[in-house]
C-alpha positions in Angstrom: 27.2 -57.3 -73.2 24.2 -57.0 -75.3 21.2 -55.4 -74.1 17.7 -57.0 -74.8 15.8 -54.3 -77.0 12.5 -53.1 -75.3 9.3 -54.3 -76.8 7.4 -51.5 -75.2 6.6 -48.5 -77.3 6.3 -46.1 -74.3 4.0 -43.1 -73.8 4.6 -39.5 -73.2 5.0 -38.4 -69.7 2.1 -36.2 -69.9 0.0 -39.1 -71.1 1.0 -41.3 -68.0 0.4 -38.4 -65.7 -3.1 -37.9 -67.2 -4.1 -41.6 -66.6 -2.6 -41.5 -63.0 -4.9 -38.5 -62.4 -7.9 -40.1 -64.2 -7.7 -42.8 -61.3 -7.0 -40.4 -58.7 -7.3 -36.6 -59.2 -4.7 -34.9 -57.3 -7.5 -32.4 -56.0 -8.4 -35.5 -53.5 -5.3 -35.2 -51.8 -5.2 -33.4 -48.3 -4.3 -29.8 -48.4 -1.0 -30.4 -46.4 0.2 -33.1 -48.8 2.6 -32.6 -51.7 1.3 -34.9 -54.6 1.4 -35.0 -58.4 4.4 -34.7 -60.6 7.4 -33.6 -58.5 10.3 -34.0 -60.8 9.8 -33.3 -64.6 13.0 -34.0 -66.8 14.4 -31.3 -68.9 14.5 -33.6 -71.8 11.2 -35.2 -72.8 11.6 -38.9 -73.7 9.1 -41.8 -74.1 8.1 -43.3 -70.8 8.8 -47.3 -71.5 9.5 -48.4 -67.9 7.7 -47.4 -64.6 8.6 -48.4 -61.2 6.1 -48.3 -58.4 7.3 -48.0 -55.0 5.9 -47.1 -51.5 9.0 -45.1 -50.5 11.8 -43.8 -52.8 14.8 -44.7 -50.7 18.4 -44.9 -51.9 18.2 -48.7 -52.3 15.1 -48.2 -54.4 16.9 -45.3 -56.5 19.6 -47.6 -57.2 17.1 -50.3 -58.4 15.6 -47.6 -60.7 18.9 -46.7 -62.1 19.9 -50.5 -62.7 16.3 -51.1 -64.3 16.6 -48.0 -66.5 13.1 -46.6 -65.7 12.0 -43.4 -66.9 9.4 -42.7 -64.3 9.3 -43.3 -60.5 5.9 -43.4 -58.9 6.4 -43.1 -55.3 3.4 -43.5 -53.1 4.9 -41.4 -50.3 6.3 -38.1 -51.5 10.1 -38.0 -51.1 9.9 -34.2 -51.5 7.6 -33.1 -48.9 9.2 -30.2 -47.1 10.6 -27.5 -49.4 14.2 -28.3 -50.1 16.6 -25.3 -49.7 19.5 -27.0 -51.6 20.2 -30.4 -53.3 23.7 -31.4 -52.3 25.2 -35.0 -51.5 24.9 -34.4 -47.6 21.4 -35.9 -47.2 19.9 -39.0 -48.8 16.7 -37.4 -49.9 18.7 -34.6 -51.6 20.8 -37.4 -53.3 17.7 -39.2 -54.4 16.4 -36.0 -56.1 19.9 -35.3 -57.6 19.8 -38.9 -59.0 16.6 -38.2 -60.7 17.7 -34.9 -62.1 21.0 -36.4 -63.4 19.3 -39.4 -65.1 16.3 -37.6 -66.5 13.9 -39.7 -64.4 10.5 -38.3 -63.6 8.9 -38.5 -60.3 5.1 -38.8 -59.4 3.7 -39.2 -55.9 0.0 -39.6 -55.2 -0.2 -40.3 -51.5 -3.7 -39.3 -50.0 -5.1 -38.9 -53.4 -4.6 -42.8 -53.6 -5.9 -43.2 -50.1 -9.1 -41.6 -50.9 -9.8 -42.9 -54.4 -12.5 -45.5 -55.0 -10.5 -48.5 -55.7 -7.5 -47.0 -53.9 -5.2 -47.9 -51.0 -8.0 -48.1 -48.3 -10.3 -50.3 -50.3 -7.1 -52.6 -51.0 -6.6 -52.8 -47.2 -10.3 -53.4 -46.8 -10.3 -56.5 -48.8 -8.6 -58.4 -45.8 -12.0 -58.4 -44.4 -15.3 -60.2 -45.6 -17.3 -56.9 -46.6 -21.3 -56.9 -46.1 -21.1 -53.3 -46.7 -18.5 -50.5 -47.0 -18.4 -46.6 -47.0 -15.8 -44.0 -46.5 -15.5 -42.6 -42.9 -15.3 -39.1 -44.2 -17.0 -39.0 -47.9 -15.4 -36.6 -50.4 -17.9 -34.0 -51.3 -18.5 -33.8 -55.1 -16.6 -36.9 -55.7 -18.0 -40.1 -57.1 -19.6 -42.6 -54.4 -17.1 -44.5 -52.4 -14.4 -41.8 -52.6 -13.3 -40.3 -49.2 -11.0 -40.8 -46.3 -10.9 -44.1 -44.6 -13.4 -46.9 -44.7 -16.0 -48.2 -42.4 -17.1 -51.9 -42.9 -19.9 -54.0 -41.7 -18.8 -57.7 -41.7 -19.4 -61.1 -39.5 -16.2 -62.6 -38.7 -14.5 -64.0 -35.5 -11.5 -61.9 -34.3 -9.0 -64.8 -35.3 -10.3 -65.2 -38.7 -9.7 -61.3 -39.3 -6.2 -61.6 -37.9 -5.4 -64.5 -40.2 -6.9 -62.8 -43.3 -5.1 -59.7 -42.6 -1.6 -61.2 -42.2 -2.4 -63.1 -45.4 -3.6 -60.1 -47.2 -0.5 -57.8 -46.2 2.0 -60.6 -46.1 3.6 -59.4 -42.8 3.4 -60.0 -39.3 0.6 -57.8 -37.6 0.7 -56.1 -33.9 -2.3 -56.3 -31.9 -3.8 -54.7 -29.0 -6.6 -56.7 -27.6 -9.6 -54.9 -26.1 -10.3 -56.1 -22.5 -13.3 -58.5 -23.3 -12.2 -59.8 -26.7 -11.0 -63.3 -27.5 -10.2 -65.4 -30.6 -13.9 -66.2 -30.9 -15.1 -62.7 -30.4 -17.5 -61.7 -33.2 -16.4 -58.7 -35.1 -19.3 -56.9 -36.9 -18.0 -53.4 -37.6 -14.3 -52.3 -38.7 -12.8 -48.8 -39.1 -9.9 -49.0 -41.6 -7.2 -46.3 -42.3 -4.1 -47.1 -44.2 -0.8 -45.4 -42.8 -1.1 -43.6 -39.6 -4.8 -43.6 -38.7 -5.0 -42.3 -35.1 -6.6 -38.8 -35.8 -9.1 -40.0 -38.6 -10.3 -42.9 -36.6 -10.5 -41.0 -33.4 -14.1 -41.5 -31.9 -15.1 -44.2 -34.4 -17.4 -46.7 -32.8 -16.3 -50.0 -34.2 -15.4 -53.6 -32.8 -12.2 -53.4 -34.6 -9.8 -50.9 -35.8 -7.2 -51.6 -38.7 -4.3 -49.3 -39.5 -0.6 -49.1 -39.9 0.4 -47.2 -36.8 -1.0 -45.1 -34.0 0.2 -43.7 -30.7 0.2 -45.5 -27.2 -2.5 -43.2 -26.0 -4.5 -43.6 -28.9 -4.4 -47.3 -28.7 -5.2 -46.9 -24.9 -8.4 -44.8 -25.8 -9.7 -47.7 -28.2 -9.2 -50.5 -26.0 -10.7 -48.5 -23.0 -13.9 -48.4 -25.2 -13.7 -52.2 -25.9 -12.3 -51.8 -29.5 -9.5 -54.2 -30.7 -6.7 -52.6 -32.6 -4.7 -54.2 -35.2 -1.5 -52.4 -36.1 0.5 -53.4 -39.4 3.4 -51.0 -39.3 2.9 -48.0 -41.5 4.0 -49.0 -45.0 3.0 -52.5 -44.7 -0.6 -51.3 -44.5 -0.1 -49.5 -47.9 2.6 -51.5 -50.1 0.4 -54.4 -51.2 -1.8 -52.0 -53.1 1.0 -51.5 -55.6 0.7 -55.2 -56.9 -2.9 -54.7 -57.4 -2.5 -51.3 -59.0 0.4 -52.6 -61.6 -2.0 -54.4 -64.0 -4.4 -51.6 -64.0 -2.0 -48.8 -64.7 -0.7 -51.2 -67.7 -4.2 -51.4 -69.0 -4.8 -47.9 -68.8 -1.6 -47.2 -70.8 -2.6 -49.8 -73.4 0.2 -52.0 -72.6 2.8 -49.5 -74.1 4.8 -49.4 -70.8 6.3 -52.0 -68.4 5.2 -51.7 -65.0 7.6 -52.8 -62.2 7.0 -53.0 -58.6 10.0 -52.3 -56.4 11.9 -55.5 -54.9 13.9 -53.3 -52.6 11.2 -51.0 -51.2 10.1 -52.4 -47.5 8.9 -51.2 -44.1 12.0 -49.7 -42.0 10.5 -51.7 -39.1 10.7 -55.5 -38.6 8.8 -57.5 -36.1 10.9 -59.6 -34.1 9.5 -62.0 -31.5 11.2 -64.2 -28.7 10.4 -67.7 -28.1 6.9 -68.1 -26.7 6.2 -69.9 -23.4 4.5 -73.1 -23.6 1.7 -71.8 -21.4 0.9 -68.8 -23.9 -2.2 -69.7 -26.1 -2.2 -70.5 -29.7 -3.9 -67.1 -30.0 -0.9 -65.4 -28.9 1.3 -67.6 -31.3 -0.9 -66.2 -33.9 0.0 -62.6 -33.2 3.5 -62.6 -32.3 5.2 -63.7 -35.5 9.0 -63.1 -36.2 
């Protein structure tokens, strides 16, 4: 079978890494995080094809091999805790082994992308009509707009926010309704944190919280204080950023690399709903989507 010749000239791995860190320096990442270039092939070759994924699972690794990429950018670091061995006994070890065996580089930005101006939290914030926006925790010494989470001033009805959020992330959204909130409740302030936002958002005074996941007791605390909580599932609150970032990365690399977004990467949880009773409101229908 004849293979189509690539029309992309490629860039050196060091050049790609430099552009990634121009966008979001790894110094922005939390101290506990493991970010940056995690796997560097022992043989240098031009990076012509890059695969973006939220998580580097075995299906995504198979996709990378099929598409013959030279670099995987995995938002979540597949190597987080130190590996004491690389065998075939665990899927994370098999993914690392596959990268090494096939000279595929691996880069993970994680919380550096969360904090970056124009990063993951700013992408998630686009689900809301923004009157003003600022980080929940600004990053000292960094450009304005850089930092953890986002706090948004807005003016939308709750039902409008939900509809916009579902459209923005392209998935079902879980909801915890505050006691006195209803579809027509006016939302004027929103706290946002992609991923797991319970600890960062703790104590934030806002009409609405949007995050990927939080514990039962964290949700209780917010609803007790009359704050509505929208939960999207962890990676659903992050994954959509990849499509927005893809053309930006291509432009920064002067079109020399083909940028692909994984087709097999997906959240491990799926929201499943039973048939709703007729007496349930249309508002409930809006929230419980299969």
